[in-house]
C-alpha positions, -999 to +999 in steps of 0.1 A: -906+249+053-879+228+070-845+245+074-816+229+056-793+209+078-765+229+093-732+218+078-697+230+088-686+258+066-651+244+065-662+209+054-638+211+023-608+220+044-579+195+045-565+209+078-597+215+099-615+183+110-653+181+107-671+161+134-709+156+138-728+140+167-756+121+149-787+106+166-817+088+154-845+070+172-868+041+163-904+053+155-925+055+187-892+049+205-899+012+205-873-012+219-866-033+188-828-033+184-817-066+199-784-083+197-789-095+161-801-061+150-772-042+166-747-066+150-763-060+116-764-023+121-727-022+131-717-043+101-735-020+077-720+010+095-685-003+089-694-011+052-706+025+047-674+038+063-653+021+038-675+031+009-680+067+018-647+077+033-664+090+065-652+077+098-672+067+129-649+078+157-673+069+185-707+051+186-732+035+208-762+013+197-790+012+222-823-007+221-843+022+205-817+047+193-781+052+184-753+078+187-725+083+162-696+107+164-689+109+126-659+126+110-665+137+074-633+145+056-632+161+022-628+141-010-591+133-013-569+149-039-552+128-066-529+135-095-517+119-127-485+109-109-502+083-087-492+047-083-517+037-109-495+050-137-481+015-139-515+005-153-525+030-180-560+015-182-566+028-146-549+061-147-567+093-139-546+115-162-569+142-176-593+141-146-595+171-123-570+168-094-597+160-069-613+127-066-605+090-066-584+069-089-602+041-107-587+015-084-597+035-053-633+038-067-635+000-073-622-007-038-649+017-023-678+002-042-667-033-034-676-025+002-713-023-007-717-043-039-710-079-050-681-090-072-703-091-104-714-055-100-678-043-093-666-062-123-693-045-145-681-011-133-645-020-139-654-031-175-672+002-180-641+021-169-618+001-191-641+006-221-641+043-214-604+044-213-602+027-247-625+053-262-602+080-248-572+063-262-588+061-296-596+098-295-634+091-295-641+107-262-628+132-236-614+114-206-625+142-182-662+136-194-667+099-200-647+086-171-659+113-147-695+104-154-689+068-142-671+081-111-699+106-103-725+079-102-709+068-069-688+097-056-717+120-049-726+097-021-691+099-006-676+123+019-711+136+027-729+135+060-765+133+046-756+106+021-738+085+047-767+086+071-793+082+043-776+051+029-770+035+063-805+040+076-822+030+044-802-002+040-807-011+076-844-005+074-847-027+043-830-056+062-849-050+094-883-049+076-875-081+057-863-100+087-893-089+109-919-091+080-929-056+084-931-025+062-931+012+065-910+038+084-886+025+110-869+057+122-888+084+142-878+114+121-848+126+101-816+122+121-803+150+144-768+163+139-746+186+160-714+201+148-686+193+172-653+210+175-622+189+175-602+187+207-620+189+241-655+189+226-648+158+204-632+138+231-660+148+255-687+139+230-670+105+224-670+097+261-706+109+265-716+085+237-697+056+252-713+062+286-748+058+273-752+022+286-738+033+320-763+061+323-791+037+313-780+013+341-772-015+317-735-018+329-713-003+355-683-003+332-686+009+296-661-017+285-687-043+293-712-030+267-707-048+235-722-024+210-702+007+216-669+020+204-652+015+237-667-019+242-655-029+208-621-014+213-616-033+245-635-065+237-624-069+201-658-069+185-671-095+162-647-087+134-615-068+130-604-075+165-614-039+176-589-022+155-613+000+137-630+011+170-596+018+185-585+038+154-617+058+157-613+067+193-576+077+187-588+101+160-616+116+183-590+120+211-562+137+190-576+151+158-568+187+171-531+176+174-530+161+139-531+125+152-545+102+125-568+072+130-541+047+139-551+017+161-515+012+171-516+046+190-544+034+212-523+015+237-506+037+262-514+073+270-545+077+249-562+046+263-553+054+298-566+090+295-598+080+279-603+053+305-599+079+332-625+101+315-650+073+312-645+060+348-645+094+365-680+085+377-667+057+398-638+050+421-617+020+413-597+002+440-575-028+434-565-052+462-541-081+461-542-114+480-528-149+478-551-175+464-555-211+477-530-223+451-504-197+462-510-174+432-514-137+433-551-126+430-559-090+420-594-078+426-608-045+413-639-030+429-658+001+418-678+024+440-699+053+433-683+088+431-676+101+466-692+132+481-678+163+465-656+180+491-658+213+472-695+216+470-694+250+487-677+264+455-697+278+426-697+257+395-672+281+378-649+279+409-652+242+410-644+238+373-613+261+376-601+241+407-605+208+389-584+221+360-557+233+383-557+199+400-554+181+367-589+165+371-616+162+344-638+194+348-668+177+333-666+143+351-699+146+368-715+161+338-710+129+319-732+110+344-763+129+331-781+132+299-769+165+284-795+180+260-769+204+246-751+175+231-782+165+210-799+197+204-772+224+207-766+227+170-728+235+175-707+225+205-672+237+211-651+266+225-665+301+226-644+311+196-655+280+177-692+286+182-689+323+176-671+316+143-698+291+132-724+318+140-707+344+120-704+321+090-741+312+092-756+345+102-786+341+079-800+313+100-807+337+129-829+367+134-817+403+134-817+405+173-791+377+177-757+394+178-735+365+191-733+327+188-718+311+219-742+303+248-730+291+282-741+256+292-764+254+323-781+228+344-764+194+344-738+208+319-727+237+341-695+218+351-682+223+316-694+258+312-659+273+312-648+249+284-677+241+261-704+264+247-735+257+227-751+275+198-786+272+212-796+287+245-817+257+258-841+262+287-860+230+291-847+195+298-813+206+308-813+193+344 
């Protein structure tokens, strides 16, 4: 019997963020996601963000698979003293103090459904309010039933991925005149701690096309969070992508997803992490017309002058010198990031283990496992729940 998906125990917390690294591959790993397909997938992804309340903080769409760093916040709280009191027909008085107002619900469903459908739901809500006002029904029952037809699919990892993949599959099969399963298996997910783990995972995701040899600079790849943030994307001028990366970078400091915070320190620090695999040099010269010409060249990472140090010593030195301790790690495929179950600090992984003790056998007495192989460079900062032995470099 297949084990239930591992979800963060604190997923209903309003103060502790919940991030998941989600991965899914095309069946038989066929290369079928071209430019048109990736654009459609991204458009649906953004639609499901608006509907579900989940947030894609980093993503990369490749030819036969995709990566998402998804934040799943809890359902927001509301109260009778909300801004909708000016419109009694849309008030939530009498409903539990957790959920969406009627207006918020209609805004959410308008992301996925057409105007006629939304108008039908709005009429249902208005009619239900009339019954309540006439004393013919309890508001907490009749209105809640309408809400629950949609809200069970919101703020939920499984429902977000199910809805996104199913709707994309329907479009893909129709366009390509095919039928049947498109995705290889159920999607993988890894719980990721906010802070170092989340920003590292975001960078790892954005560097997929670089590792695949498609581009030298991740900013040049159109279907990734960084490429969209820099290039603007097809819609929204890259604001959504920038807001997501800001959140991935600073959630542990309480920084919200605000695109305006991207410019400056965060964008520079993220750029430094992404480009640590290369050396950038800028030269200036005077062009034929007398104008100043700046040329930026990138070369491969130089030979490591500290190669005589052990991985632990090298990591410690890089931290003292203010360098990124896992720079070289991001150049490689890290299996821990896709199969490690939980990724974060030792304390974080041990806490997740303690909260899910029943998932392990009686001989297992601790959770955190030190990363090895190509991930050794980050072994003093990040830990995995799974002690992987194959395919780790």
